N, C-alpha and C positions, 0 to 999 in steps of 0.2 A: 224487476226494477221500474220504478213510476218516478217520472220527474215532477217537481212542483209546476204547479199552474200558473198560466200567465197571469198577472195582475190586472184588474181593471184600470183603466185610466192610463195605460202603459203609453208609450212613444209610439209602438206600433199602431194603434188605434187613433191617435190624433195627429200624426205626421206621416201622410202619405208619400212624401217626397223621398225620404229615406237617405237624404245626403246632404250635406252642407259642406261643400268644397269652393274653392276660389275660381277654378276655371275647368270646366269641363273639356275645354278643347285641347287641353295639354295631354289627354289621355294617351295619345300615340307615343309621345315622348316618353311618358312614364311607363309604358309597356315595355319600351326598349330597355329601360333600366331593370324591369322586373325580370325579363327574359335573360338578360346578362346574370343576374343574380341566381336565377333557376338553374342555369346552365352549369354553375360553380357551387351548387350546395346539394350534392348527390344524396346526403343523409334524408334530407326534405324530400327530394325526388321520389325516393324509394318509399319513405313514408307515405307519400301522397297515393301512390300506386296502390298499396296496400289498403289504405284508409279510403279508398275510392271503391273498394270492393267490399269492405267489411263494415263501413258507415258506422264507427265506435259513438258519433257525436249525432246520430239521428234524433231529431226533437230537442237538440241541446242549444241553449241560446248562450253565446260566448261574449263577453265584453272584454275588449282589449285596449289597454293604453300602453302604448310601445312608442318609441321614435319613429315616426312614419316615414319611412324611407324604403327602399326597393327589397331589402332582406326582410323586414316586418311584412311587407306585403306579401312576400313569398309564403310565409308562415300563415298568413290570413287565408290565402287561397288553399293551402294544404288542410288546415281545420275545416275550412268550407267544402272541400272535397270530401271530407270524412262525415259530412252531413249537418255541420253545425251551421247556426244561423248567426252570422258575425255583425257585431256592432263595434264599431272601431274609431278610435280618437287616438292623438298624440300624446307623448308624455312631456313635450317641451315645446314652447311655441315657435323657437326658432331651430328644431330639427325636422319639422313636417316639410315635405317636399309636395308641392302642390301638384306635380306633374304625376306622382305616384299615387297621391289621393285620388286624382282623377282616373288614373288606370284602375285603381281598385272598384271605383264606384260603377265604371262601365261594365265591370265583370259582376256587376250585382250584389256587391258588398255593401253593407250600409256603413258610410263613413262620413264623419262628422270632424273636420279637422282642416285648417289651413295656416300657412306660414305667417309668423309673425302676429299671431292672435294676440289681442290685447287681454288683460285679465278677466274682463267681464267675457268675453268671447270663448276664452280657454275654459273658465268656469261653465259656461253653457254647454260646451260640447261633452265634458265630462258628466254633466248633469244628463244630457240626452241620453248617453251610453246607459247609464245608471237605470233611467226610467224604462229602458227595455225589459227590465226585470230579468237579469241574465241568471242562469245557472252555475257559470263558471265566470271568473274574473281573473284575466292574465293582466298583472299589473307591473308596472316599471316605475318604482318610487311611491308607490302606495296611494295616488291620488284618486282612484276608484275604490279601494277599500275604506278611505277615509272619507270620501264622499257618502257612501251607502251607510255606513256605520252613525255618521252624524246629521245625515239630512234625510235619508231615506230607509230609516230602521223597519218600517212595514214591508220593504222588498227583501229583507236579509232571509225570510223564510225560503226564498226561492233558490238561495245559493247553496249548492252542494260543497264549494270549496273553490280554492285559486290557487295561482302560483306568482310568486314575486321574483323579478329578475335581478334585482341590485341590492347591494349591500347597503344602502340608504335605506330602501323599502324595508329590508329584513329587520333593521334596527328599530324602525316605527312598528313593525309588527309585534316584535318580542316585547317592545314596551306595553302595547295594548294587550297582548296575552298576560304579561305579569300583572297587569291591574284589572284582569278579568273581564276585559272590553272587546276582546275578539271574539265573534260569534259565529264563526265557521273555520275550518281547517285551511291553512295556507302552507303550501309546499316551497320550501326555500331553495328554489331552482339555483340562485346565485352560489349556494353552497354546496353544490355538486362538484365532483373533482374535475368533470369534463368542462365544467363553467369556469370557476375561478383560476384553475391552472393555465387555461389557455386563453378565454374571452378577457378575464381580467389583467391577465399579465402580458399575453403576446398581444392580444387585441388593443388594450388602452394604450400599450407602449407604442404601437406603431401608429394609431389612429390619432393619438394626441399630437404627434409631431406632424402627421399629414396635415391636420388643421393649423398647426402653426406655421409650418412652412408655406403652405398654399395662402395663408393670409399675410404674413410677414415679408416674405421673401428674403428672410435674414438667415445667415450662417449660424449653425449651433456650435460649430467646432471653436474652441478657444474660449468660449463664453463661459460664466459661473452661472448654472442652472440649479435653481433651488426648488427640490422637490419636497412638499410638506404632506408627509403622511408616507410609512413605508408598508402598507397594507399589500394585498397581491397587486392592486392597481399601481401603487406606488412604486413596487419593485419593478413592473414593467416599464413604466416612464424613465425611471432612473437607469436602467438597463439599456433602453434606447438612447438616452442622452448620452450615456457612456459611450456606446458604439457610434456616435456622431461627433466624438471628439470632445465632449464638454467638460468641464470640471464640475462634478457633482457634489452638492451639499444636501444632505437629508435633514429635514427637521422632524421630531417626533415627541409624542408624550408616553409613549411605552417604552421602558427601558429595555425589554428584550428585543424589541424590533430595532431599537437604536443599536444594540450591539449587534445585530444581524447585518444591519445596514454598514456598520464598521469593518466586519469580516468579510464582507461583499466588496470592500475596496473604496467606500465612499466616506466624506467628511460628515459629521455630525455636529450641527451648532443647534443654538436656540435660534427662534425667529428673530429676535432682538438682534443677534450678531448676525445671522444671515442677510437680514434685510439692507444692512449697509455694503454688502459686498455683490448682491445677486445681479445679473444681466437680466435673468429670465425665471420668473416665479411660476410654479406650477402646484394648484392646491388640489390634492387627492385625498381628502380626510374623511368626508361625510359630516362634519362638523361646521359649526357657524363660527365667523370672526375670527379667522385663522391668521388674516392680514388685515391689519387695522389703521388707524391713524397715525400711531406712534410708528408705523412701521414705514407707512408713505413718507413720513416728513424726513427720514434718514437714507431713502433711497437715491440710487445713482440716476444722474439724468438721463432719460431714455429708457429706464426699466422697463420692462414688458411684464404685464401680470396676465395670467389665465388660469381657467378653473376645469378641473377635469372630475370634480365631484358632481352628484346628481343634481343638485339643488344651489342656485345662484347666491348663495350666503356665505361661503368661505372666504370671499373678499368683501370686506365692507363698502360696496359700491355706494350706497346712500351716503356714507360720511366722505368718500372720495369726490362725491358731486359737490357736497356742501363745501368742502374746504378749498376746492379748485378756484383760483382766480380766472382761469380762462378755460375753455373746453372746445374742441376742435375736432371735427371729424378727418383722421388722417388719410384712410382708405377703408374699402370696404370692410365692416368687422373690426375695426380697430378706431377707438375713441381715444383722443389724447387730452390730459388733464395737465395744466399747468399750476403749480403750487406756489404758495408766497415766496419761497425761497428761489423761485425762478425756474426749477426743475420740472421737466416733463416726465409724466408717467403714461404709459400706453396700456389699455386694457382691452383685451381681445373678446369679441362676442358677448359684451355686456356682462362678463363674468359667469356666463352660462357654459355649459358644456361644451368646450372648445372642439373636441372631436366630432360632434354632431353640429353643433350651431355653426362652425366655420369650416366643416368637412363633410363626410359621407359615412361616418361612424367607422366601426370595426370592419376588418377585411371579412370579405363574404364567406370564405370557407371557415373562419373562424364561428361565425354566427350560425352557419349550418350546424355545428354541435351544439351550441346553446339552445337554439330553437327547436333543434330535436329533441332535447331534454323537455323542453316547454310542453311540447305537443304530446310524448309519451306520459309527462306527469298529469296532463289533463284528461288522458285516456284512463290513467290509475285512478283517478278521481271518481270518474264514472264507473269504473268496475267495482269500486269499493264504496260506494255511497251509501250502499244499505249495512255496511260493517260497522258502523259506529266510529268513524274517525274523530278525533277530539279536536274541540275547537282551540286549535293552538299550531304554533310554526312547527311544521313537521319537515324530516329530512327527505330529500330524494331518494326512493328506495334505490339499494345499492345494484340490483339488477339492471335497471335504467341506465345507471352510470356505466357500468360494464357492457350493456348493449350497444350503447352508442360510441365506445371506445373500441369494441369489436368491429363494428361496422365500419368505423373511420379508417382503421387499420387494413380491413378487406379492401375499402377503395383505394388505400396507398398500394394495393398488392403485397402487404406484409402478413406475415404469421407470428404467432409466438408460441412458448412452451405450456404445457399444462402439468397440473401435478398426476403423477402416478397414484394408484390406490394406496401404495404403500405410504408415500409421502403424505398424502392426506390423511392416513391413521397416525402418523408421526406428529404432525402438527396439531391433530385433534387431541392427541394425548399430552402434548406439550402446553396445550391451552388450560386443559384440565388440572 
C-alpha cells in the first residue's frame, strides 16, 4: 500500500506556524472541555487505545472540517494517535470554540479556525487545510470536498477518499456523483443506522432545545412550535417539543413523511398556514427559502425563528434584513426585526445551526457513536485504497455499523441474542 506523495508548494512547505487560532492562552480552558468529552466517549477511548498500537493512519494526512468543539477535538486526537497528520478547521463560523481550538493546537494538531470568522477568513481556513494535500477528507456539509474539486483539482490525485457527516453534505455529494463530477469515493456516514437513528434524531432533538432554551430563557410548554421538515432530525425536534409540552405542527413536501407525522400525533399544515399561528419556528429541511417574506408578514408579534439545518439558507435572512424597519439586538444570539406592521420577529444565531451556534451541539454520548463511525470508516478507506473503490457515495459497511452498536451495548452492560445455525439456515433459505 503506497500513499500518494505530497504536492510541492503545499501549506506544509510555506506555513511553519501550522496554526491560525484566536487565543493560545485559552488552551487550559479548552483542555478541560476536551477531557470531559473524553471521559464520556468510551467508544473513541477504546479506539484510541487500539489505534495507538496499530497506527492505521501512519503516513496519512487527514483534512477535517467539522464543528470545532470538544467532541470533534476528541476525534482529532484519536485519529492523530492512529498516526494521522491532522489539518483541522471548523464547518460553521459560529460553532468554533476558541478555547478548544487552542487546546488542539497545544497538542500539536494543525488548527486553522476561530469563532465568528468572516466569509474571507472562513474561506482562507478551508483553503489552508486543503492545501495540505490530504489523503482523507472528513467533511461536515461538503465545504472541503467542494473546495478541492472547484479550486484545487491538481490535489485530487492525493485523495484516497473521504467521509461525510451530514444529510446536507450527502445531498451535495449525490448531486456531484450524478453529474460525474465526484473524483474520489465518499462514505455516507450520515446514512449509517448508528448515525441517523441516534445522532440525527435524539442528538438533534435534545441539542436544538438546549440552544433555544439557553438563548431565549422562554418556556416551550403551551406554545405552537412549527417544525419544518420531518426527516430524522425533524422527528427528533418534534418529539422533544412534544415532550416539553408544545403544540407541534409539522410542514412537509413529502406526502409519506407528512402521513407519518400525522400518525405520530402531530398536526400537518402548509407553511402559509403555519406561519399565522406559530410561536417558535424551527427549520430542519436542508433546503433553502423555507421561511420567506410572505411568511414573515403574517407572523405573530414576538415569533421566534431558528434553523437546525446545516446552512443558513432555510430562513430568508437577507429579505428579513431588507424589509425590517428597525433592527435591535435583544440579547446574545437574538436579533429582533420590526416589520412595517409593527410586529417584531426574533431570529436566533443569525439563522445558523442553533444547536451549535447557540449551544454545545449534540450530547457527548451521541457523538461518541457518530465519530466512532467516522474513525472506522476512515480506516476502511485506507485498508481498501488498492481495491478500486468507485468514485461515488458509498454506504458505511454493515460490519462497521454493527461493531459500533455492539461496542455501545457492551459499555452499557447489555447483551443481545444471536441466531442459531438452524435459524441462519432458515433465514437464508427464505431469502432465496
